[in-house]
N, C-alpha and C positions, 0 to 999 in steps of 0.2 A: 498777417497771414491771409494767403490768398487760399480762394476754392478751389483751386488744382492741387495745393500743398495738404489741404485737408483729406479731398478724397484719396491723395494717396497715402495716410496714414491708416492704418491698418485697427480696427474695431477699438474701443479703448477696454473693452470685456475681455482680449484675447488671451484665454489664461495662460499662455505661454510668456509673452508679456507682462501679465500680475505676476506670474510666479520670479521673472526676472526680477520684477523691481523689487517684492519680496526680500528676496536674494541682496540684493545692492543694499537695501536698508539694514539687513542684519552685518553685511561687514562693515557697514561705518558703525554700526553699534560695537561692533567687538575690536574695532581699533580704537575709537573710545575707552572701551572697557580696559581693554591691556593696558592704557595709559593712565586710567583714574584709579587703580589698583596700586600702582608705584605713586603716583602721587598724595594717596592717600594715607600713606605709611611713610612719606618723608619724614616727619617730627619724628617717629620711631628709630629711623634710620640715621636718620642726627645724632640722637642719642647714643646710638651702636657705635657710630665713630667718632663719639664726642666732638666735632666738627662745628666749627666758628659758622654763622652766617654766610662770614665770606666765604670760607671753605667749602659750604655748599653751592653756594651760587656756581663754584667753579667744578663741583660733582654733577651740577644739572646739565651744565654746558656739553657736559657727554654725549647727552641724550640729544641737545639739539645741534651736536658736531656733526654726531651719525645723520642727521637728519639732513642737515646740508649735504652733504658726501652725496647722500641717495640722490636728493634732490637734481643734483649738477647731472647726475647719469642717468634720470629715470625717464627722460623721454629716447635715448636711446636703447636703456634697456629694455622698456614697453615695447617699444618697435619693435626690436628681434624676440621678445618672448612670445607676446601680443598681450591684450590687457589680463585676460583672464588668468593666463599662467602667473602673469605677474603679480595678480592678486594674490594665487595661491601658496605662491614661494613667498612671498614677501610679508602677509600675514604671519606666515609661520614663523619666519626670521624675525619678528617682533615678539613673540611669544617664547621664542628660544631664547633673547635677550632679557626677557623680564626674568625665565627661569634663573638663569644664570645670573641675575642682581640679586635674587632672591636667598640664592644659593652662597653665595660672596657674603654676602650682607648678614648670614645667619651662621656659616662656620667658618667662614677666614677673612672675617673683615678688613678688609684692603683697601685703600681708597682706589687706586689706580686698578686695580682689579674691576671692581662696580663700574666705574669711569667707564672701562673698556666694554663690559654688559652693556652700559647702558647706550652705549656708541651703536653696538651691533641691535638692539630693538628700535633708536631712533633713526638709522637706515633705514629699516626694515618697515617701519609705519611712513616713512616718507616717498619710497617707492610705491607703497600700497595708496595713499593718498592721492597721490595724481594718478592711479590705474583706477583707483572707484569712483574718482570725480569724472574721468572719460567714460565709464562703464554708468554712469546717474546720468551724465549728461546724454549720452547715445541712447539710452532706455527711456528720457523725458522726451527727446526727439520724437520717438518711433509711437509712444503713447500720445502725443500731443495735447500735454499737460503740465502745467507748473511740478515741478516733483525737487529741485534739487534743495527748498528749504528742508522738506519733510527729511530727505536723507541725511543732513547736515542736524536734525533732530533725531534721527539714529544713531550720530556719531554722541549727542547728550547723552541719548537715552544710557548709550552704554557707561559714559561717563558718570550720570549719575545711581546706576548700579554698581558701577565700580566703586566710586566714592562711598558708597552705602556700604558695600561689601567691605573696603578699607574700614570704614568706622568700627564697624560692627567686629572685625577681627582683633580691630586697635583696642576695645574694649571688653571684650571676652579672653584678650591676650592671648590669641593664636598668633607661634612664631614668625617670622617674616618670611624665613624660607619655606615653610609649609604653604603658607598662604599665597605668595606669588608662585612656586610651581604649581598647585592644583590649579593657580588661574591660567597658567599658560599650557597644560593641559589639554583640558577644557577648550581655550582658544583654538590649540590646533587640530581638534578633533570637532567642533563646530567648523572650522575651517574645511576638512575634507569633505563635509557633509552640505553644506550651501552652495561650494561652488559649481554642483552639478544641474545648478536652475539658472545659470548665466547663460547668455546667448552672445555671440560674436556683437563687440562693441567698436570693430573698425570698420570705418565706412568703406564701400567699394570702391570711391576714386582715386582713396589715398596712395600715396605712393609705396611701393614697395622695399621693404623694409633694407637697408644696407646701399639704396641708389643714391647717387649723385642729387636727384631731384630731394629726396625723401632728408638728408642733411639740410642743405639750404633752405626746407620749410623749417626743422627746427630749431637753428640757428635765428631763422629772420625774424623770430618772435620779440629778440633784445634788439631788434633796430625800433618795432614799430611800435608809437609815442601812447599810443591808446593802452595797450598790454603793458608799458612801464608804469604810467597812471595808474592802471587797476592794481600792479604791483603795490604801488604806494598806499591805497585804500589797503588791501590786505595786510600790509605791513601793520599798519597803526594799529586795526583790528585785531591781528593776531599777538602783538605787544599787549593790546589790554585784556583779549582771552588769556594770554599766556602767561601775563602778572600774577593774576588769580589763581591758574593755576598750580604756577611752582610757589606762591608764596603767601596767597592770602591765610590759608593753615596757619602758616607760623605768624605772620602777622597780627591773626586775633591770638594765637597763644601768648606773642611776647608783649603785644602791643596794648589787650586788654583784658591778659592775664585768663586764660580759657585754660581749662585742661588739654590735652592732645587730643582726647578723645570728641573734645568742644570744639577745638581746630579744623579735624576732620569733618564733625556734622556742619560747620559752617562753609564750606569747600562744597560739602552736600548739599546746601541751598543754593549756593553760585549755580554748581550746574543743573540744579532742577528749573531757576528762573531760565538758564539759556535752553534748556529743553522746550518751554514754553513758550520763550520767544521763538524760536524755529518752526515749533509747533501750529502756530498761528501767524507765522510772519507771511506767509503764501497768501494769504489772503489781502493784507494790507498791500505785500509786492503789486498782487494783480491790483488792488483798488488806485493806489497813489503810485507808484512806477518805483522804478530803483532808488532813482536820485534822493528824492524826499524822506524814502523809508531810511538808506543812509545815513542822512543827513541827522532823522531823527533818531536814529537809533545813538549813533555819537551822543546827543544830548545825552539820552540818557546814561550811557556809562559814565560822563564827564559826572553827573549828578552825583552817581553811587557812587564813585572814585572820593569826591570829597566829602560825601558821609562817614565812607571808610576812614580817611585821612583824620578829617576834623572832628568827629563824632565824639561828643562827651561820655559814651556807653557804649556798651555792647550790644546794647538792644537797637542805636541807632546804626553802628556799623553793619549789623545784620542788615535790617531794612537797606542799606546803603549797598550791599552785596548782591540784593533780589534785582534791583536797579544796574547795577556793574552787570549784573548775567542778563537781563532783558538787552542791555544797550549791546552790549557785546555779541548777541546770537547769531546777528544776520550777515557781520561782514566776511568770513569768510563764505557762505555758500552763495551771496549775492554775487561777491567778487571771481568764484570760480565758475559762475554761471555764465558771467560776464565775460570771461575769458574763451569760455567753449562757444561763443558764439556762433563762428564760423566753425563747421564740423570738419572743414579740411584742415584743420589747421589745430584742433582742439587740443590733442595730446602736447604738443609743443609751448601752445599759448598756455595751457595749464600747469604745465613743467615750469613754465620762465614765471609767474605770477607767484606760483607758490613758492618758489626759491627768492624772489625777493620778499616772500612774507614771512618764509621761515628765517629769514636774518633776524627777526625778530626774538626767535627762540635761540637765535647762538649770540645776541647780544645782551639780549634782556636778563638772562639769569645771574651772570658776573658782574652786569651794571646795577641792578637789584641790590644786589649780595653787597657789592662793594659801600654804595651809597646806603643800606641799609647797615652795613657795622659802625658808618660814621655819623649818622642822624637817626636812625631807627626805620622798620620797614614802614610804616606809615607814610614817612615825611618821602621817604624814597618813590611811593607812587606817584609822586607830583610828576615826575617825568614822563610818566604813562598818560599824563593829561596832555602833554605837546605830541605825542602821535596820534591821539582820538582828535586833536583839531590838523591835522596832516590829513587824516582820512576822510574826514569832514569837507577842507578843501577840495580835493580831487575826487570828491563822490560823481561830479557830471560824466566823467568817464567813465563809469557804468553802463551809459547811456548805449539801447543797441542800437547799433549802427545804420545808416538807411542802407535797403539793399538786402537784408536778410530776413529770410520770412520767421514765422512763427514767433 
């Protein structure tokens, strides 16, 4: 970072930027809160539907399929709407999909209607994911301090609160329709409140929406080898994180004999470990750099997965869940931060790597579900180890290119 670039930055105590930082953190948290409330009730919804493990994999594919559709359109949608309007509209869309899923599961349990509701929620969260990462990167650049792990810790705080809420409602026997509807309404209300504190995330030199240059810039991300390798990092780590989000609770119930509330509680342990990894990950990144931290994270995730797969008792598997959560914590934030290194191409690059990464959420649920039906969920997690290795091998691509300040 050059002296001139430091002089150009506003003071770190600027209250406007501080409020913007807090708003972005809250948006990340709300995104995680929406998802985790759904994930924590998966065992209950499986019971309502009377679905097999393989059928649940297909159902969760609705969430992933909607996410892929949202990501494919995200750079174009965000360019035309603007980052902040995209955040408002698509966080609300994710919440509406969650409400729909709850009402369908509770009142008219239909597999395919629930699939469609999850597609809506997944699409909303996917566009939101790109928009909030672009907003976070812009705020990080203007404050002049590493913030992306903290923002993703915000997502993990949301998942921790959502998993805890889900476990509590499961334990208290709260109907799934009442639970998910209440969560969706609260999220929409907070969405409308927090966006007042956002600042424009667009850089002044970015192409005007709809111009040929803008389209070329957005599409060029798919021909950049570095961006594609960063996408593979996120693919591997998203598969690692997503497998736990989708299947850890059921694996603990079916593989270790825990109750449904017990499975939800282990999921809460996992997301709590992820939160801790992201809260303290910034210091590790500043000290050791992106590449060593990514490699170390992959090693921890690998070790945790093995304990869950081959652990002789539930307590050993729970300890593995902690390592798994810490190891999976930094893959997404480091990858997103690396993709946004060049502010001129941040939206297009973030959308590209997120699209590649979300393929894990598209392929992962049915793959793990199919394997789990044949060999059990614990053994099905072996496939995740391969993707962890891929992320480790590609980790050098996260190094910041020469010539970019900051």
